[in-house]
C-alpha positions in Angstrom: 197.5 46.0 -132.6 198.5 43.3 -130.1 200.6 41.6 -132.8 202.4 44.9 -133.5 203.0 45.4 -129.8 204.5 41.9 -129.5 206.8 42.5 -132.5 208.0 45.8 -130.9 208.7 44.0 -127.6 210.6 41.3 -129.4 212.7 43.8 -131.2 213.5 45.6 -128.0 214.6 42.4 -126.3 216.7 41.4 -129.3 218.4 44.8 -129.1 219.1 44.4 -125.4 220.5 40.9 -126.0 222.7 42.3 -128.7 224.0 45.0 -126.4 225.0 42.4 -123.8 227.0 40.5 -126.3 228.7 43.7 -127.4 229.6 44.5 -123.8 231.2 41.0 -123.5 233.1 41.5 -126.7 234.4 44.8 -125.4 235.6 43.1 -122.2 237.3 40.4 -124.1 239.0 42.9 -126.5 240.4 44.6 -123.4 241.8 41.5 -121.8 239.0 41.2 -119.2 237.2 38.1 -120.4 235.2 36.9 -117.4 234.9 33.4 -118.7 238.7 32.9 -118.4 238.5 33.2 -114.6 238.7 29.7 -113.1 238.2 30.3 -109.4 237.4 32.9 -106.8 238.1 32.7 -103.0 234.9 33.1 -101.1 235.2 33.6 -97.3 231.6 34.2 -96.4 228.0 33.6 -97.6 225.9 36.8 -97.3 223.8 35.5 -94.4 226.9 34.4 -92.5 228.6 37.7 -93.1 225.5 39.6 -91.7 225.3 37.3 -88.7 229.0 37.8 -87.9 228.7 41.6 -88.2 225.7 41.7 -85.9 227.5 39.6 -83.3 230.6 41.8 -83.6 228.5 44.9 -83.3 226.8 43.6 -80.2 230.1 42.9 -78.6 232.0 46.1 -79.7 229.1 48.5 -78.9 228.0 46.8 -75.7 226.8 49.3 -73.1 226.3 52.1 -75.6 222.9 53.6 -75.2 220.6 54.5 -78.0 220.6 58.2 -78.8 217.8 60.1 -77.0 216.1 62.7 -79.0 213.3 63.6 -76.6 212.8 67.3 -76.3 214.9 68.1 -79.4 213.5 69.9 -82.5 213.6 68.2 -85.9 217.0 69.5 -86.9 218.5 68.9 -83.5 217.2 65.3 -83.6 218.6 64.8 -87.0 222.0 66.1 -86.0 222.1 63.9 -82.9 221.2 60.8 -84.8 223.9 61.6 -87.4 226.5 62.2 -84.8 225.6 58.9 -83.0 225.7 57.1 -86.4 229.2 58.5 -87.2 230.5 57.6 -83.7 229.2 54.1 -84.0 230.5 53.8 -87.5 234.0 55.0 -86.5 234.1 52.4 -83.6 233.1 49.6 -85.9 235.4 50.7 -88.8 238.3 50.6 -86.4 237.8 46.9 -86.0 236.5 45.9 -89.5 235.3 42.5 -90.6 236.8 42.0 -94.1 234.8 39.7 -96.4 235.0 38.2 -99.8 231.6 37.1 -101.3 230.4 36.1 -104.7 227.0 36.0 -106.3 224.6 37.3 -108.9 223.8 41.0 -109.2 220.1 41.4 -108.8 219.9 45.2 -108.5 222.1 48.2 -109.4 221.7 51.9 -108.8 224.4 54.2 -110.3 224.9 57.6 -108.7 227.9 59.3 -110.3 231.1 58.5 -108.3 229.4 55.9 -106.1 226.8 53.2 -106.7 224.9 50.5 -104.9 224.1 47.0 -106.0 222.6 43.9 -104.5 224.5 40.5 -104.6 222.5 37.3 -104.2 224.1 34.0 -103.2 223.0 30.6 -101.9 222.0 31.9 -98.4 220.5 35.3 -99.3 221.6 38.7 -100.5 223.6 41.8 -99.4 223.9 45.4 -100.4 227.3 46.5 -101.8 228.5 50.1 -101.9 230.8 50.5 -104.9 232.8 53.8 -104.9 235.1 54.9 -107.7 237.7 56.1 -105.1 237.7 52.6 -103.5 237.8 50.3 -106.4 239.6 52.5 -108.9 238.4 54.3 -112.1 238.9 51.4 -114.5 236.9 48.9 -112.4 234.3 51.4 -111.6 233.8 52.2 -115.3 233.4 48.5 -116.0 230.9 48.1 -113.1 228.7 50.9 -114.4 228.4 49.0 -117.7 227.5 45.8 -116.0 224.0 44.3 -116.2 221.5 42.7 -113.8 222.3 39.0 -113.8 226.1 39.3 -114.0 228.0 37.3 -111.4 230.6 39.2 -109.3 233.2 38.6 -106.7 233.3 41.4 -104.1 236.0 42.1 -101.5 235.5 44.7 -98.8 234.5 45.4 -95.2 231.1 45.3 -93.6 229.3 48.4 -92.3 225.8 49.5 -91.4 224.2 52.2 -93.5 222.3 55.1 -91.9 219.1 53.2 -92.7 220.3 50.3 -90.7 221.2 47.9 -93.6 224.3 45.8 -93.2 226.3 46.3 -96.4 229.8 45.8 -97.9 232.0 48.7 -98.7 233.8 47.3 -101.7 237.5 47.6 -102.1 237.6 45.3 -105.2 234.9 44.0 -107.5 235.5 41.3 -110.2 233.1 40.2 -112.9 233.2 36.4 -112.8 230.5 35.7 -115.5 228.7 37.8 -118.0 224.9 37.1 -118.2 223.9 37.2 -121.9 220.2 36.7 -121.1 217.7 39.0 -119.4 216.2 38.0 -116.1 212.5 38.4 -115.5 211.5 41.8 -114.0 212.1 41.8 -110.3 208.7 43.0 -109.1 206.7 40.7 -111.4 209.0 37.8 -110.8 208.7 34.6 -112.7 205.1 33.6 -112.4 204.5 31.5 -115.6 204.3 28.0 -114.0 205.1 26.0 -117.1 208.2 28.2 -117.7 209.2 27.9 -114.0 209.4 24.1 -114.3 211.2 24.2 -117.7 213.7 26.8 -116.6 214.2 25.8 -113.0 217.5 27.6 -112.9 215.8 31.0 -113.5 213.0 30.0 -111.0 215.7 29.4 -108.4 217.2 32.8 -109.0 214.0 34.8 -109.0 212.0 33.0 -106.3 213.8 32.6 -102.9 211.1 30.4 -101.5 211.7 27.9 -104.4 215.3 27.7 -103.5 214.4 27.2 -99.8 212.1 24.3 -100.7 214.9 22.4 -102.5 217.4 23.2 -99.7 214.9 21.7 -97.3 214.4 18.7 -99.6 218.1 18.0 -99.4 218.0 18.3 -95.7 215.1 15.8 -95.5 217.0 13.2 -97.4 220.1 13.8 -95.3 218.1 13.4 -92.1 216.5 10.2 -93.4 220.0 8.8 -93.8 221.0 10.0 -90.3 217.9 8.4 -88.8 218.5 5.0 -90.5 222.3 5.1 -89.9 221.5 5.5 -86.2 219.5 2.3 -86.4 222.3 0.4 -88.1 220.8 0.3 -91.6 223.1 -0.1 -94.5 222.6 2.0 -97.7 222.9 0.0 -100.9 222.3 0.4 -104.7 220.4 -2.0 -106.9 219.8 -2.2 -110.7 217.7 0.3 -112.6 217.5 -1.7 -115.8 215.8 -5.1 -115.2 214.4 -7.9 -117.2 211.4 -8.3 -114.9 210.0 -5.1 -113.3 208.2 -6.2 -110.2 207.5 -5.2 -106.6 204.6 -2.8 -107.4 201.4 -2.5 -109.5 202.5 -0.3 -112.3 203.3 -0.2 -116.0 207.1 -0.1 -116.7 209.0 1.9 -119.3 210.8 -0.4 -121.8 214.2 0.1 -123.5 216.8 -2.0 -125.2 220.3 -3.1 -124.4 222.3 -2.8 -127.6 225.3 -4.7 -126.3 223.2 -7.6 -125.1 220.5 -7.3 -127.8 217.9 -7.7 -125.1 214.8 -5.8 -124.2 214.8 -4.5 -120.6 212.6 -2.4 -118.4 213.2 0.5 -116.0 212.5 -0.6 -112.4 209.1 0.3 -110.9 210.2 -0.4 -107.3 213.3 -1.4 -105.3 211.8 -4.3 -103.4 212.9 -7.6 -105.0 216.6 -6.8 -105.1 216.6 -5.5 -101.5 214.9 -8.7 -100.3 217.7 -10.7 -102.1 220.1 -8.9 -99.9 218.2 -9.9 -96.8 218.5 -13.5 -98.0 222.2 -12.8 -98.3 222.5 -11.9 -94.7 222.5 -8.1 -94.8 219.9 -7.7 -92.1 219.0 -4.0 -92.4 219.2 -2.4 -95.8 217.7 0.6 -97.5 218.0 2.4 -100.9 217.0 5.9 -101.9 216.7 5.8 -105.7 214.8 6.8 -108.8 212.0 4.6 -110.0 210.0 4.9 -113.2 206.3 4.2 -113.8 204.7 4.7 -117.2 201.6 6.4 -115.9 199.8 9.7 -115.8 201.0 13.0 -114.5 199.1 15.0 -111.9 199.7 17.0 -108.7 200.9 14.0 -106.8 202.4 11.8 -109.5 205.4 12.1 -111.8 206.5 9.1 -114.0 210.1 9.5 -112.6 210.2 9.9 -108.8 212.3 9.1 -105.8 211.5 6.1 -103.6 213.1 5.0 -100.4 212.6 1.4 -99.4 214.0 -0.4 -96.4 214.0 -4.0 -95.1 214.7 -5.2 -91.6 215.1 -8.9 -90.8 213.5 -10.4 -87.7 210.7 -7.9 -87.4 207.2 -7.5 -88.8 204.8 -4.7 -89.8 204.4 -3.6 -86.2 208.1 -2.9 -86.1 207.7 -1.0 -89.3 204.9 1.1 -87.8 207.1 2.0 -84.9 210.0 2.9 -87.2 207.8 5.0 -89.5 206.1 7.0 -86.7 209.5 7.7 -85.1 211.0 8.7 -88.4 208.2 11.1 -89.4 208.4 12.7 -86.0 212.2 13.0 -86.1 212.1 14.6 -89.6 209.5 17.1 -88.6 211.6 18.2 -85.6 214.8 18.3 -87.5 213.6 20.0 -90.7 210.6 22.1 -89.5 211.6 22.6 -85.9 208.3 21.3 -84.6 206.1 18.2 -84.8 203.1 20.4 -85.5 203.2 21.3 -89.2 200.8 23.2 -91.4 199.7 22.1 -94.9 197.4 24.3 -96.9 196.3 26.0 -93.7 195.5 22.8 -91.8 197.6 21.9 -88.8 198.8 18.3 -88.8 200.2 16.9 -85.5 203.0 14.4 -85.9 203.7 14.5 -82.2 200.6 12.5 -81.1 200.4 8.7 -81.4 199.3 7.9 -84.9 195.8 6.4 -85.2 195.6 2.8 -86.3 192.6 1.3 -88.2 192.2 -1.8 -90.2 191.0 -1.2 -93.8 187.6 -2.9 -93.0 187.2 -0.8 -89.8 187.9 2.4 -91.7 185.2 1.5 -94.3 182.8 0.6 -91.5 183.6 4.0 -89.8 182.9 6.1 -92.8 180.2 4.0 -94.6 178.6 1.7 -92.0 179.4 -1.3 -94.2 181.1 -4.2 -92.5 183.0 -6.2 -95.1 184.1 -8.7 -92.4 180.5 -10.1 -92.7 180.7 -10.3 -96.5 181.6 -13.9 -97.5 181.7 -14.0 -101.3 182.7 -12.0 -104.3 179.1 -11.9 -105.5 178.0 -10.3 -102.2 180.8 -7.7 -102.5 179.8 -6.8 -106.0 176.1 -6.4 -105.0 177.2 -4.0 -102.3 179.3 -2.1 -104.9 176.4 -1.9 -107.2 174.2 -0.5 -104.4 176.8 2.2 -103.7 177.6 3.1 -107.3 181.2 1.8 -107.2 182.5 0.8 -110.6 184.5 -2.4 -110.8 185.7 -4.9 -113.4 184.3 -8.4 -113.9 187.7 -9.9 -112.8 187.6 -8.1 -109.5 187.3 -10.1 -106.2 185.9 -9.1 -102.8 189.4 -7.9 -101.9 189.6 -5.6 -104.9 186.1 -4.1 -104.1 187.2 -3.5 -100.5 190.1 -1.5 -101.8 187.8 0.5 -104.2 185.4 1.3 -101.2 188.4 2.5 -99.2 189.6 4.7 -101.9 186.2 6.2 -102.6 184.9 6.7 -99.0 187.8 6.8 -96.6 191.0 8.4 -98.0 189.5 11.9 -98.2 188.9 11.8 -94.4 192.4 10.8 -93.4 194.0 14.2 -92.5 195.8 13.4 -89.3 198.4 10.6 -89.4 196.6 7.2 -89.6 197.9 3.7 -90.2 195.5 1.7 -92.3 196.2 -2.0 -91.7 195.4 -5.5 -92.7 194.7 -5.2 -96.5 193.0 -7.9 -98.6 195.3 -10.5 -99.9 194.0 -9.9 -103.4 195.8 -6.5 -103.6 199.0 -7.6 -101.8 200.9 -10.3 -103.7 204.1 -9.9 -101.8 202.8 -9.8 -98.2 202.5 -12.4 -95.4 199.0 -13.6 -94.6 197.6 -12.9 -91.1 197.7 -16.2 -89.2 194.1 -15.8 -88.0 192.6 -14.5 -91.2 193.8 -15.9 -94.6 191.9 -13.3 -96.5 194.0 -10.5 -95.1 197.7 -9.7 -95.0 200.0 -8.0 -92.5 200.3 -4.7 -94.4 199.8 -1.1 -93.6 199.7 2.2 -95.4 200.3 5.5 -93.6 197.9 8.3 -94.6 198.4 12.0 -93.9 196.5 14.9 -95.5 194.5 12.2 -97.4 197.7 11.0 -99.1 199.3 7.6 -98.9 202.7 8.4 -97.5 204.2 4.9 -97.3 203.4 1.2 -97.8 204.7 -1.6 -95.5 204.5 -5.3 -95.1 205.4 -8.3 -93.0 207.2 -9.6 -96.0 206.2 -13.0 -97.5 209.1 -15.4 -97.1 207.3 -18.7 -98.0 208.5 -19.5 -101.6 205.6 -21.9 -102.2 203.0 -19.3 -101.3 204.9 -16.7 -103.3 204.9 -18.9 -106.4 201.1 -19.3 -106.1 200.7 -15.5 -105.7 202.8 -14.9 -108.8 200.6 -17.4 -110.7 197.6 -15.2 -109.8 199.4 -12.1 -111.0 200.3 -13.8 -114.2 196.6 -14.7 -114.7 195.6 -11.1 -114.0 198.2 -10.0 -116.6 196.7 -12.5 -119.1 193.3 -11.0 -118.4 194.4 -7.6 -119.4 195.9 -6.1 -116.2 198.8 -4.1 -117.5 200.0 -3.3 -113.9 200.2 -7.0 -112.7 203.5 -8.5 -111.5 205.0 -11.5 -113.3 206.7 -14.6 -111.9 210.4 -13.8 -111.0 212.2 -17.2 -111.0 215.5 -15.8 -109.6 213.6 -14.1 -106.7 211.8 -17.4 -106.0 215.2 -19.1 -105.9 216.4 -16.6 -103.4 213.3 -17.3 -101.2 213.9 -21.0 -101.5 217.4 -20.5 -100.1 215.7 -18.9 -97.1 214.7 -15.4 -96.1 214.2 -14.7 -92.4 211.0 -13.0 -91.1 211.3 -9.5 -92.4 209.5 -6.1 -92.2 209.7 -3.9 -95.3 208.5 -0.4 -96.2 208.5 2.0 -99.1 208.2 5.8 -98.9 207.6 8.3 -101.7 210.2 10.9 -100.9 208.6 13.5 -103.2 205.3 13.4 -101.4 207.0 13.5 -98.0 208.8 16.7 -99.2 205.5 18.2 -100.4 204.1 17.6 -96.9 207.0 19.1 -95.0 207.4 22.1 -97.3 203.7 22.9 -97.7 204.0 22.4 -101.5 200.8 22.0 -103.5 202.1 19.9 -106.4 204.8 17.3 -106.9 206.4 19.4 -109.6 207.1 22.0 -107.0 209.5 19.6 -105.2 211.1 18.1 -108.3 214.0 20.2 -109.6 213.3 19.1 -113.1 209.8 17.5 -113.4 208.7 15.6 -116.4 207.4 18.0 -119.1 206.1 17.4 -122.6 208.9 18.4 -125.0 208.6 21.7 -126.9 209.3 21.7 -130.6 212.7 23.3 -130.2 213.7 20.7 -127.6 213.5 17.7 -130.1 
């Protein structure tokens, strides 16, 4: 029975699709092919037109009192309201605002000689009144045959209906594109999550909140650039295809240069090339770019994502903390209008000074264990065994500290918190703390339990860096697929001389999730990574 119902629905849809193509063929046969139109002059977006009408109305009708129906019976009240509407309408129509808008028709109601439709554009939607006597019989007949999803250009003047809705009285309406597919039903919307991600174009049409998320994403990136430009940072671009993918602990994607007959990798970070530019004398640089990590997909990870890294000469990780705190506060104010944001119902205050804890102090706070008193790898492993923390034989005390932090601390870090002074074992590119060679000058910012950024006082000692690379090579030989490898050209750059430098990397997608209250990274990626369907291959 269910199969028979599905077959009937499929037949119905196929018939509707056929009718749409027949309508297009009829338009083309009559010299009205919408796909031959190359441009349309738009003077207003819908929201801007409404705002201008309201301002004009306030000015033109200033001082006019609202109709008083006290003491009137129902018919008298109705007559008084109609008379007031007609008088207001006459005043406004005497000084009309003429507009030309364009967008997708999302609703249509035909009523004989006059019809209403709703046109949606980038900034919203507006009702359009289409009358045969205003647009002409020929255009009105074509309009009546149009379908939901068709794209129109509309010329006319603004007015307010008796129900109070600002609308356009169309004097001309032009089909700019014929929709040959059927949009999802309006009241059920597009709720299939997998389909939403695969057909983001339809998702953007049907779900205004999705469009708003991506408009806000664009604004976030714009404001990051504004913030850094104000601090004299220079935006640069570095290679995506590299022979040695370093700067992070991740597995790279691999591909092949046919022209060079050489295997290369897609970059996993932006770090090592940006540091070369610091060596070259570009004292403040940043890049916003795509990076690629051959790893799993979950609510916070996508193999292809946007990273922003910056490097500033003559400062350290304290300078990076000040910059980060200031930038997050600035972005919240610019994009959200407040430094108090809400994520999943929890208020997060970006206006207060961010808490600062060393990684060992955070572990001590949430477990009572003080790793500053642990001297050997064996002691650390014994404590891990006692607390049921799984580790690999190759792991050192520093690795185990990191495992403890991930297990017991991250879940508690809701409000903005800088976690500082990581073990050297997990930080191969970071400068050691002068007073404690087991730790480095590094911090991660956590908000809503998420790591939001990662920053260092950058290692600029080429001899030390070579030794760290050797340890990473050894880790790779021992089976660590995410270990870095020695980069001789980068070491050469360090030997030429890199000044003391602070550096930081931000995951833009996670930042957008936070500022838009989005539950999954796919909700802030226009086209997230999806497993191909059979018809896509």
